[in-house]
Steps between C-alpha positions, in 0.01 A plus 500: 500500500168573327406745774835678473476538126145627523611760749778624276240658276531851641251761415271459212262644246286302253695262276391247241393171652727206429368147456703358789502814715288563807373854537534690826361850538664770706345603830518873431421589861813319628755567226740794510820627338704726727798706387750703702800723436750711692415873510818709527631272774241637744217250464358199321196594293230245417232456237258225401289347225195305621155382396593350165338180374625221279563133431785251530530203261682201653590187304523217754661254256753749363557780756755670273212566259308695767454869435436822690384828356457814712346827395383809689473875433798720592250751640375243755818577698440594866758733657322631809556859391310667214786730401744207472255309280459805275879535473542131411238534225667817363762536226778460759407133533221303326303771318232232525177504303187353661535182295876440548565152643774317689533142375701192592506193274684195631761333280632231737433342841792337681438306822787565742388318817208340683321835539697731269516580130616772263253638248669680213297717267475813292396808698365789295497830684491850353519354149825309572520119521773331707550146631439477877550208742260464793618300802187317613411325827198274549309608812223243505259297288183324609126538534396853597309469831225742396483462122538118518702480180869450412711805579868599466705779656854612430746790520763621256772765489719671242707816457447733205707793371281800422744613233442173308142616441574870429362617836839568663448868583707634794719187522726434680367738769167322488615139463499346157434161664138422587422205728184311398302269731203299373244305703232305315202275570327305224202264496414217263268636235145376466430317173320800350795730587772288340 
């Protein structure tokens, strides 16, 4: 149960340490957020956010008090095509400044099975904040064979509506629904990091 609840902490950025919480830091090299949407019925188009760092606070004695906070720049989006990236950052969509951030702040963690949980939180995107539920699956916990320290890995999914965040241009021809897939690894923080 402890391992499951630890793994429900999804993606993370620095958060205030809690007295009973254990700090885990994100493995930025193995943590990604993928998004996809239908393009005019002809194809599925993909994008990604990757390389972000952060921390998960997990309260072993009171898992419901655990918290997750995620933050990364909108302009760190990877689309695979420079012109698409430029269009997404334009006034048609984000009109994103260099410092504009995407954030997720957890508000509740509900364990739903031996290796599953739902993390609910406030997602702020394009200046709009909405509650979002992330269906989470524990992949594995244990000692990392190379780093020789406690490690956790998990996946999560959700569906967002672009129009909820005022980036719904060209819907419904370009789908309003965006599928989000998250895969995260996190390691127990060293004393000086927590």
